[in-house]
Backbone bond lengths (Angstrom), bond angles and torsions (degrees), N, CA, C in turn:
res aa  C-N    CA-C-N  psi(-1)  N-CA   C-N-CA  omega(-1)  CA-C   N-CA-C  phi
1 X - - - 1.498 - - 1.509 110.28 -
2 X 1.306 116.37 138.57 1.423 119.28 176.73 1.494 113.43 -69.20
3 X 1.316 116.74 145.34 1.445 120.45 177.02 1.457 114.03 -62.71
4 X 1.375 116.15 151.19 1.452 118.39 -179.02 1.528 110.04 -80.41
5 X 1.359 114.21 135.18 1.419 118.69 171.24 1.558 109.12 -92.92
6 X 1.304 118.43 -28.81 1.429 120.73 177.52 1.549 109.39 -140.67
7 X 1.330 113.60 137.82 1.451 119.51 169.43 1.537 104.36 -131.09
8 X 1.339 113.47 117.25 1.457 122.27 -176.97 1.534 106.86 -110.73
9 X 1.317 115.78 125.80 1.434 119.28 -175.68 1.519 110.43 -131.73
10 X 1.366 114.40 116.38 1.454 121.30 173.45 1.493 115.58 58.28
11 X 1.335 119.32 38.20 1.480 118.80 -175.07 1.520 109.75 -81.78
12 X 1.330 113.45 130.38 1.459 123.43 173.98 1.495 111.54 -128.34
13 X 1.337 115.14 149.33 1.451 120.50 -179.41 1.512 111.32 -152.04
14 X 1.408 113.78 128.54 1.495 119.23 176.98 1.533 106.13 -118.03
15 X 1.334 112.95 151.72 1.506 118.89 171.59 1.469 108.59 -124.87
16 X 1.320 115.68 146.02 1.474 122.83 175.00 1.485 111.48 -93.45
17 X 1.318 116.61 126.92 1.427 124.20 -177.93 1.499 109.85 -124.65
18 X 1.323 118.96 178.37 1.460 123.47 177.70 1.535 109.30 -64.12
19 X 1.309 117.68 -25.53 1.432 122.26 -178.39 1.573 113.36 -95.56
20 X 1.289 113.41 6.76 1.465 119.94 -179.44 1.473 113.69 109.43
21 X 1.346 116.90 -166.65 1.537 121.28 -178.09 1.514 107.83 -74.57
22 X 1.343 114.50 140.26 1.455 123.94 174.32 1.552 107.81 -119.89
23 X 1.341 115.75 126.19 1.413 120.03 177.59 1.553 108.67 -86.49
24 X 1.309 116.42 110.52 1.480 119.14 179.79 1.511 112.61 -87.20
25 X 1.361 117.41 -36.74 1.429 121.89 179.78 1.504 110.21 -137.75
26 X 1.352 118.76 143.77 1.388 120.58 -176.09 1.553 109.65 -138.67
27 X 1.335 116.72 101.14 1.437 119.85 174.91 1.533 115.36 64.49
28 X 1.276 118.27 43.91 1.465 123.08 -176.99 1.502 110.09 -81.03
29 X 1.341 116.29 126.36 1.456 122.12 176.39 1.485 107.79 -128.99
30 X 1.346 117.13 137.92 1.483 121.70 176.88 1.472 108.01 -168.54
31 X 1.347 116.64 164.85 1.445 122.89 172.69 1.486 109.80 -131.07
32 X 1.317 117.00 149.60 1.492 125.61 175.99 1.532 105.81 -126.28
33 X 1.305 116.54 127.32 1.449 121.09 -177.97 1.542 109.81 -97.09
34 X 1.322 116.90 155.40 1.421 123.82 -176.90 1.541 109.88 -60.29
35 X 1.378 113.81 133.68 1.461 118.90 178.86 1.524 115.39 79.83
36 X 1.296 117.28 4.88 1.424 122.84 -175.09 1.542 111.03 -95.27
37 X 1.338 117.71 147.93 1.408 124.05 172.80 1.558 107.82 -105.06
38 X 1.275 117.34 111.78 1.489 121.93 179.63 1.503 109.75 -113.59
39 X 1.342 117.21 126.28 1.449 121.17 179.33 1.524 109.46 -106.17
40 X 1.322 118.50 130.07 1.479 124.24 175.90 1.499 107.79 -99.11
41 X 1.347 118.45 119.82 1.444 122.12 -175.77 1.563 108.03 -122.66
42 X 1.267 116.75 145.02 1.455 124.46 174.89 1.459 113.88 176.90
43 X 1.361 116.20 170.25 1.420 121.68 178.21 1.557 110.25 -66.89
44 X 1.339 113.53 160.08 1.458 119.28 178.80 1.539 108.00 -55.52
45 X 1.342 116.86 137.80 1.408 122.92 176.37 1.508 117.01 81.94
46 X 1.345 117.30 10.87 1.503 122.02 -178.16 1.461 112.72 -85.54
47 X 1.335 121.50 -3.54 1.401 123.07 172.01 1.517 112.94 100.85
48 X 1.324 117.01 12.97 1.514 119.85 179.99 1.539 110.68 -59.19
49 X 1.313 116.30 -49.28 1.477 120.44 -174.27 1.524 108.42 -70.27
50 X 1.326 116.63 -36.51 1.466 119.70 178.37 1.543 111.06 -62.61
51 X 1.315 116.88 -41.92 1.485 122.41 176.42 1.521 109.67 -62.27
52 X 1.293 118.28 -42.01 1.483 121.54 -179.84 1.528 109.76 -63.99
53 X 1.393 116.15 -44.48 1.424 119.96 177.65 1.529 112.70 -57.94
54 X 1.342 114.64 -38.66 1.479 120.24 -177.44 1.578 106.22 -69.21
55 X 1.310 118.73 -40.20 1.410 121.17 178.47 1.514 112.81 -63.63
56 X 1.345 115.73 -32.85 1.469 121.73 -179.34 1.509 109.04 -79.78
57 X 1.317 120.25 -14.67 1.449 121.66 -174.56 1.459 116.04 84.02
58 X 1.365 117.09 12.14 1.410 123.12 177.38 1.497 114.89 -80.93
59 X 1.354 114.44 -23.31 1.462 122.28 -179.99 1.507 108.24 -132.23
60 X 1.315 117.13 140.30 1.456 119.07 178.22 1.552 109.35 -96.94
61 X 1.355 117.44 135.13 1.393 118.34 176.02 1.554 113.44 -72.68
62 X 1.343 117.22 159.34 1.416 120.10 177.74 1.474 110.48 -82.61
63 X 1.344 116.82 -28.76 1.460 123.96 179.42 1.522 109.38 -147.49
64 X 1.303 114.22 155.39 1.445 118.35 177.30 1.511 111.85 91.20
65 X 1.304 119.18 -177.64 1.450 122.35 -179.92 1.499 112.20 -143.41
66 X 1.338 115.49 156.96 1.461 124.63 172.84 1.533 107.70 -122.45
67 X 1.349 115.40 124.80 1.493 119.44 -178.86 1.543 103.87 -118.78
68 X 1.317 115.61 130.03 1.460 122.38 175.55 1.581 106.68 -118.44
69 X 1.335 116.22 119.48 1.476 118.87 -178.55 1.481 113.42 50.63
70 X 1.361 115.17 41.19 1.449 119.79 176.68 1.483 118.64 82.55
71 X 1.336 116.48 -3.08 1.500 122.01 178.29 1.506 111.10 -116.09
72 X 1.323 113.15 136.02 1.456 119.42 173.50 1.506 115.37 -56.78
73 X 1.276 120.65 131.42 1.447 123.92 177.83 1.511 107.75 -80.76
74 X 1.325 114.76 112.82 1.503 119.88 179.64 1.531 112.28 -109.29
75 X 1.338 117.12 -13.65 1.435 121.38 -178.24 1.491 109.32 -174.05
76 X 1.360 117.94 -178.41 1.436 118.82 178.04 1.498 115.49 -62.33
77 X 1.342 118.19 152.97 1.425 120.72 179.66 1.533 109.77 -146.77
78 X 1.340 114.86 153.48 1.463 121.31 -175.75 1.570 110.91 -61.39
79 X 1.312 117.52 -26.80 1.449 119.66 -176.64 1.515 113.39 -78.87
80 X 1.351 116.65 -2.15 1.478 120.88 -177.92 1.529 105.33 -136.83
81 X 1.353 115.62 108.11 1.481 120.65 178.73 1.521 108.53 -114.60
82 X 1.335 111.16 148.13 1.485 119.61 -176.85 1.510 110.55 -111.69
83 X 1.352 113.97 137.53 1.463 122.25 174.53 1.510 108.18 -116.81
84 X 1.347 119.06 120.79 1.439 121.33 -175.77 1.482 113.36 -101.44
85 X 1.375 117.21 176.44 1.415 122.41 -179.46 1.564 112.84 -58.90
86 X 1.339 115.14 -39.51 1.415 122.72 173.23 1.498 111.19 -87.85
87 X 1.351 116.42 137.96 1.461 117.73 -175.03 1.520 112.64 -64.53
88 X 1.330 116.69 -27.70 1.476 122.01 -178.28 1.503 114.59 54.52
89 X 1.311 116.54 33.36 1.451 120.39 176.60 1.518 110.43 -75.35
90 X 1.323 117.55 151.79 1.451 120.18 -178.00 1.520 107.11 -87.20
91 X 1.353 118.08 120.34 1.481 121.67 -171.24 1.537 111.84 -70.34
92 X 1.359 117.04 -19.79 1.460 117.50 -178.22 1.544 112.36 -85.62
93 X 1.366 115.30 -4.70 1.471 119.94 176.76 1.531 109.74 -109.33
94 X 1.314 116.93 149.93 1.448 120.21 172.45 1.550 109.73 -77.26
95 X 1.322 116.35 -179.34 1.467 120.33 -176.28 1.577 110.18 -61.04
96 X 1.270 118.41 -44.39 1.474 122.19 178.95 1.468 110.30 -64.64
97 X 1.363 120.34 -41.11 1.416 122.76 177.55 1.522 113.83 -61.38
98 X 1.329 115.52 -38.49 1.455 118.69 178.99 1.535 113.09 -64.95
99 X 1.362 114.98 -38.99 1.463 117.65 179.17 1.540 109.22 -71.96
100 X 1.307 116.06 -38.59 1.517 120.35 176.67 1.529 110.19 -61.53
101 X 1.323 117.88 -34.42 1.493 120.08 178.85 1.512 109.57 -61.14
102 X 1.360 116.00 -44.19 1.446 119.38 179.35 1.500 112.32 -60.22
103 X 1.330 118.52 -27.13 1.449 121.73 -177.97 1.480 111.96 -80.61
104 X 1.339 121.73 1.41 1.434 124.97 169.75 1.531 109.52 -63.58
105 X 1.319 118.53 -17.09 1.449 123.31 178.14 1.510 110.12 -74.74
106 X 1.318 117.81 -8.57 1.448 123.00 -178.73 1.559 110.37 -115.54
107 X 1.290 118.46 74.51 1.503 121.35 -179.20 1.530 110.55 -69.11
108 X 1.317 115.98 -12.50 1.481 117.43 -179.78 1.526 113.71 -79.85
109 X 1.355 117.92 -7.28 1.451 121.60 178.14 1.484 111.95 -93.86
110 X 1.335 115.79 151.03 1.469 122.34 170.35 1.494 108.74 -77.73
111 X 1.307 118.23 164.45 1.437 124.07 179.46 1.516 110.13 -61.02
112 X 1.324 120.23 -38.13 1.473 122.72 176.60 1.509 111.62 -65.77
113 X 1.317 117.03 -39.08 1.452 120.74 178.04 1.538 112.70 -67.87
114 X 1.323 115.95 -34.62 1.438 120.19 174.72 1.523 109.31 -66.62
115 X 1.312 119.56 -44.39 1.483 121.37 -179.36 1.527 111.18 -64.49
116 X 1.317 113.93 -38.33 1.517 118.73 179.24 1.526 109.01 -65.44
117 X 1.287 116.65 -42.36 1.531 120.10 -179.51 1.515 109.13 -66.62
118 X 1.364 117.45 -41.80 1.467 119.43 179.95 1.540 109.50 -60.65
119 X 1.316 116.24 -47.13 1.482 120.25 179.91 1.544 109.50 -60.47
120 X 1.331 118.00 -41.95 1.451 122.98 -177.62 1.546 110.73 -60.29
121 X 1.342 115.76 -48.80 1.454 119.03 -175.38 1.543 112.27 -73.50
122 X 1.320 116.45 -31.99 1.460 118.48 173.84 1.532 111.11 -64.66
123 X 1.357 116.04 -35.33 1.478 118.17 177.44 1.580 107.76 -69.88
124 X 1.334 116.07 -38.68 1.432 121.04 -177.08 1.510 111.40 -61.28
125 X 1.351 119.54 -35.13 1.459 123.07 -178.30 1.531 110.92 -95.25
126 X 1.344 117.51 5.58 1.463 119.81 177.33 1.526 117.24 80.67
127 X 1.344 116.25 25.90 1.465 119.98 -178.18 1.529 111.21 -118.56
128 X 1.309 119.90 25.87 1.464 119.83 -177.68 1.521 108.25 -68.55
129 X 1.304 120.47 -23.91 1.496 120.79 179.26 1.515 113.73 -85.89
130 X 1.352 115.65 2.07 1.513 119.00 -177.49 1.517 110.92 -125.62
131 X 1.315 117.33 25.29 1.467 121.84 -174.87 1.563 112.34 -53.77
132 X 1.347 115.94 -40.49 1.426 119.08 -175.07 1.522 114.35 -105.32
133 X 1.395 114.05 14.26 1.467 117.26 175.38 1.472 113.48 -69.88
134 X 1.355 117.70 147.81 1.416 121.71 174.76 1.553 109.10 -80.55
135 X 1.305 114.87 154.06 1.490 119.70 -174.98 1.543 110.13 -59.26
136 X 1.362 118.50 -39.55 1.442 118.93 -175.47 1.549 112.17 -71.82
137 X 1.346 116.95 -9.78 1.435 120.22 177.72 1.560 111.13 -86.61
138 X 1.258 117.27 -7.48 1.445 121.89 -172.79 1.581 112.49 -90.77
139 X 1.289 118.03 143.21 1.484 121.25 169.11 1.537 109.14 -67.36
140 X 1.365 115.04 171.46 1.438 117.67 174.21 1.513 112.60 -59.80
141 X 1.332 115.74 -44.43 1.475 117.89 -178.72 1.514 112.95 -62.43
142 X 1.342 115.31 -39.35 1.434 119.96 -176.53 1.558 109.93 -69.52
143 X 1.352 115.98 -33.46 1.437 121.00 177.77 1.556 109.18 -63.78
144 X 1.355 116.99 -43.10 1.444 119.66 176.69 1.527 114.03 -65.83
145 X 1.324 115.90 -34.52 1.445 120.22 175.52 1.564 110.05 -65.51
146 X 1.291 116.74 -40.41 1.456 121.01 178.82 1.595 107.87 -69.08
147 X 1.274 119.16 -37.54 1.473 121.62 175.73 1.508 110.14 -65.01
148 X 1.311 115.18 -38.88 1.519 119.04 176.59 1.484 112.56 -64.65
149 X 1.346 115.32 -41.48 1.490 117.05 177.19 1.496 111.23 -63.63
150 X 1.350 117.84 -38.50 1.470 121.19 -179.40 1.507 110.00 -64.72
151 X 1.407 116.09 -37.73 1.464 118.47 178.78 1.533 113.19 -71.16
152 X 1.292 115.87 -33.11 1.462 120.47 -178.04 1.535 114.52 -77.65
153 X 1.322 113.35 -31.48 1.484 119.48 -172.38 1.526 115.71 -54.62
154 X 1.365 116.87 -41.25 1.525 116.02 179.85 1.514 113.05 -73.83
155 X 1.383 116.06 2.15 1.442 121.88 179.84 1.497 114.83 60.46
156 X 1.359 118.48 54.83 1.439 121.08 175.68 1.485 111.33 -71.38
157 X 1.325 119.86 154.67 1.408 123.43 174.37 1.516 112.56 -77.78
158 X 1.391 114.20 -29.54 1.476 116.63 -177.12 1.550 110.12 -129.70
159 X 1.338 113.86 137.10 1.433 119.39 173.50 1.555 106.55 -107.37
160 X 1.311 117.28 127.96 1.462 122.92 177.27 1.509 106.42 -110.31
161 X 1.294 117.71 114.90 1.483 122.54 -167.10 1.545 108.64 -120.06
162 X 1.357 114.56 114.92 1.476 121.77 -176.76 1.512 110.91 -102.81
163 X 1.330 116.81 90.87 1.497 123.03 178.67 1.505 109.62 44.92
164 X 1.327 118.68 56.90 1.425 120.10 -177.39 1.526 117.58 -70.89
165 X 1.345 116.79 -16.40 1.465 120.08 -175.88 1.520 110.93 -114.22
166 X 1.368 119.07 8.61 1.425 120.47 -172.47 1.550 112.83 -63.33
167 X 1.275 119.12 -29.89 1.483 122.48 -176.73 1.494 113.98 -88.48
168 X 1.316 117.46 0.55 1.475 120.45 -174.64 1.525 111.81 -97.82
169 X 1.321 114.72 158.13 1.481 118.21 -179.95 1.515 109.92 -72.66
170 X 1.373 116.26 165.24 1.464 120.47 -172.48 1.514 111.83 -64.50
171 X 1.266 121.36 -39.51 1.498 122.97 179.74 1.535 110.75 -61.65
172 X 1.331 116.27 -46.39 1.468 122.07 -179.27 1.486 109.96 -64.37
173 X 1.307 117.64 -42.13 1.447 121.98 -179.36 1.589 110.54 -63.24
174 X 1.361 114.81 -41.34 1.442 117.75 179.11 1.538 111.04 -61.22
175 X 1.373 115.79 -40.11 1.466 118.62 177.16 1.551 111.51 -62.96
176 X 1.291 114.31 -41.80 1.468 118.41 -177.44 1.543 113.97 -70.12
177 X 1.380 114.59 -27.14 1.449 116.85 176.88 1.557 107.78 -67.27
178 X 1.295 118.25 -38.34 1.429 121.74 174.51 1.517 112.72 -63.14
179 X 1.343 115.73 -40.84 1.468 120.75 179.38 1.494 111.52 -64.56
180 X 1.315 119.86 -41.73 1.427 123.72 -178.02 1.490 109.23 -65.92
181 X 1.327 118.37 -41.27 1.510 119.28 178.72 1.519 111.89 -67.18
182 X 1.312 116.10 -38.50 1.481 119.35 176.17 1.535 111.21 -63.42
183 X 1.305 117.60 -44.84 1.452 122.27 -175.82 1.492 108.24 -68.51
184 X 1.389 118.11 -39.14 1.423 121.22 178.95 1.554 109.12 -62.53
185 X 1.322 115.64 -40.75 1.491 118.60 -179.61 1.485 110.60 -66.25
186 X 1.344 119.36 -34.72 1.463 122.63 -174.82 1.564 111.79 -82.10
187 X 1.283 115.77 -30.79 1.477 120.05 -174.13 1.516 113.98 -105.72
188 X 1.266 118.52 -23.54 1.485 121.07 -177.98 1.537 115.25 67.54
189 X 1.348 115.59 22.16 1.442 119.80 179.19 1.549 113.21 -63.38
190 X 1.291 117.30 146.55 1.407 120.86 165.52 1.487 110.82 -81.27
191 X 1.350 118.87 133.07 1.497 122.31 -173.62 1.476 110.60 -131.06
192 X 1.368 116.44 126.11 1.433 121.70 170.42 1.516 107.92 -111.41
193 X 1.304 116.00 119.81 1.452 121.54 -167.54 1.534 110.46 -120.19
194 X 1.296 118.66 116.91 1.440 123.28 177.25 1.522 111.94 -91.00
195 X 1.314 115.24 133.45 1.488 119.04 -179.57 1.510 109.94 -158.55
196 X 1.319 118.18 156.87 1.453 122.39 169.55 1.492 110.42 -106.64
197 X 1.369 116.83 1.32 1.476 123.42 -174.80 1.533 108.16 -96.65
198 X 1.311 119.49 108.00 1.452 123.24 -175.36 1.503 111.68 -63.72
199 X 1.318 117.66 -34.83 1.495 121.49 -178.26 1.593 107.34 -70.44
200 X 1.296 117.43 -38.40 1.411 120.86 175.93 1.578 111.39 -62.04
201 X 1.299 115.48 -41.93 1.464 121.37 177.19 1.526 109.42 -64.52
202 X 1.293 119.52 -43.45 1.490 121.52 -179.52 1.468 110.47 -67.58
203 X 1.329 120.17 -30.13 1.439 124.04 -179.71 1.534 111.05 -74.87
204 X 1.308 118.94 -36.43 1.488 122.35 -168.98 1.544 111.92 -102.90
205 X 1.259 120.05 -32.30 1.480 123.53 -164.65 1.494 115.15 -81.55
206 X 1.298 117.69 140.40 1.484 122.55 160.02 1.536 107.86 -75.89
207 X 1.350 113.63 -41.61 1.488 119.68 173.69 1.478 108.79 -130.88
208 X 1.318 117.30 148.93 1.474 124.30 175.16 1.518 106.20 -120.41
209 X 1.344 115.69 122.51 1.423 122.04 175.67 1.530 110.11 -103.27
210 X 1.294 116.42 120.35 1.479 122.57 -177.54 1.524 109.38 -92.87
211 X 1.347 117.29 124.57 1.427 123.27 179.70 1.526 111.73 -99.58
212 X 1.293 117.04 141.97 1.442 121.19 176.73 1.490 110.24 -79.07
213 X 1.352 117.36 161.41 1.506 118.78 175.39 1.503 108.98 -65.10
214 X 1.360 112.13 164.63 1.452 122.06 -172.86 1.565 111.61 -46.44
215 X 1.317 118.62 133.97 1.495 124.51 -3.74 1.511 110.91 -77.42
216 X 1.273 117.90 140.55 1.419 126.15 -171.52 1.553 112.24 -67.77
217 X 1.339 113.35 130.07 1.452 121.38 173.92 1.541 106.38 -139.66
218 X 1.315 117.02 159.01 1.453 119.48 172.25 1.524 109.60 -82.05
219 X 1.304 115.53 113.17 1.454 120.26 -174.68 1.533 115.35 -100.06
220 X 1.338 116.13 -26.64 1.477 119.91 178.13 1.538 110.49 -151.55
221 X 1.294 113.88 151.94 1.469 119.31 177.13 1.531 108.54 -127.56
222 X 1.304 116.40 131.59 1.423 123.42 177.74 1.539 111.05 -118.95
223 X 1.358 116.28 128.68 1.426 120.96 172.16 1.520 107.83 -95.34
224 X 1.325 116.84 119.35 1.485 119.44 -174.99 1.488 110.50 -80.21
225 X 1.352 121.70 116.25 1.438 125.10 -171.83 1.510 115.06 -90.91
226 X 1.350 117.62 20.78 1.419 123.54 -172.11 1.554 110.33 -99.05
227 X 1.343 116.81 142.59 1.471 118.95 175.74 1.481 111.24 -75.55
228 X 1.328 112.80 169.68 1.480 121.38 178.10 1.536 110.67 -117.28
229 X 1.313 116.38 151.41 1.462 129.00 0.66 1.492 112.79 -75.75
230 X 1.362 116.16 153.41 1.466 121.28 -179.23 1.481 110.74 -110.71
231 X 1.324 114.38 143.99 1.491 119.40 179.97 1.538 104.42 -103.02
232 X 1.308 114.02 126.11 1.525 121.11 178.99 1.485 110.86 -55.04
233 X 1.342 117.85 -29.00 1.463 121.91 -173.41 1.514 112.02 -96.38
234 X 1.351 120.07 6.99 1.437 122.56 -176.91 1.521 112.61 -78.05
235 X 1.289 116.07 156.23 1.475 121.29 178.77 1.480 109.34 -63.41
236 X 1.365 116.68 -39.31 1.509 118.38 -176.96 1.489 111.27 -63.93
237 X 1.321 119.34 -44.25 1.441 122.52 178.21 1.558 111.28 -64.19
238 X 1.294 116.95 -43.79 1.437 122.26 178.49 1.522 111.94 -60.17
239 X 1.346 115.45 -42.98 1.483 120.78 179.89 1.532 111.36 -63.49
240 X 1.350 115.55 -46.05 1.473 117.43 -178.83 1.515 111.01 -71.07
241 X 1.350 117.80 -31.33 1.448 119.42 176.85 1.546 110.90 -66.81
242 X 1.289 119.07 -30.98 1.465 123.38 173.83 1.500 110.99 -58.99
243 X 1.367 118.66 -41.43 1.465 120.64 179.28 1.546 110.20 -63.58
244 X 1.307 114.24 -42.85 1.502 117.22 176.87 1.505 111.98 -63.71
245 X 1.361 117.85 -42.74 1.466 121.75 -178.90 1.539 109.35 -62.77
246 X 1.296 117.41 -40.71 1.501 120.34 -179.33 1.535 109.59 -60.51
247 X 1.358 115.72 -45.97 1.423 119.55 178.17 1.537 111.87 -65.43
248 X 1.270 116.87 -37.94 1.474 120.11 -179.20 1.526 108.67 -65.70
249 X 1.339 119.21 -43.23 1.443 120.01 178.31 1.502 111.65 -65.78
250 X 1.307 118.13 -35.71 1.443 120.99 177.78 1.509 111.63 -65.56
251 X 1.354 117.50 -39.90 1.460 122.26 176.37 1.513 111.73 -61.83
252 X 1.348 114.20 -45.49 1.482 119.54 -179.59 1.497 110.30 -62.80
253 X 1.386 116.53 -43.88 1.466 119.36 179.42 1.525 112.97 -63.92
254 X 1.326 115.79 -36.39 1.434 121.43 179.51 1.534 112.09 -64.35
255 X 1.330 115.66 -30.32 1.442 119.37 -177.67 1.543 110.83 -100.31
256 X 1.343 114.86 0.47 1.484 118.42 173.39 1.510 114.09 70.43
257 X 1.402 117.09 31.36 1.445 120.94 -177.99 1.522 109.54 -128.25
258 X 1.309 111.85 153.58 1.508 116.93 176.94 1.544 107.71 -101.85
259 X 1.336 113.07 151.73 1.475 117.76 -178.95 1.450 111.38 -70.33
């Protein structure tokens, strides 16, 4: 059995709003094994992103604990990097400069080693021909590829991805699904991927964890029995995504909420 990268036990989180306290998560428990791709799926507002932030150490839970490689997560760490829906690239730096900026997390490297790593990961994501391009010259998909290279370059053990392709068109997303699977195969990274798209989850995940509407809990677990690489437009992916969608709609109906 692969070693655990994450063990989450009884995690709960509430936020205070103008309308009072809102329970985002309630007693969430799950594990993520090394080298695994786990997708978190659920209706909007079910606490998926909150759970990812807690795993990253960006948010502290009110109860429960998060353990990464046997150590309690008390804050952000270099071994866990987050990729958000927005690329968050620095517009005053070119593509290469953005990836080099991420490598500031590796003070153990020489400048030449950083430059070599930046070049390697830009080639890995298909941007070797755009090293000196300005951010405003990139398409949405290219920006996300650059953000992915920046996240990969410090060589984290875990990538935490919060709907990174949601704003992209269908053709670009399909290309990036292939890229993610290829990069996962080449690097062996552990990936936790938040999405509300059941087909995206069926395409990318080894396991899909379905979260109930607020307060978020893990309501179902799906082991995806499909080989890789997977095509988002294949009949097999669509068929398995239907099973997840049926369970999602059942969970929403049970809680009396709309997606």
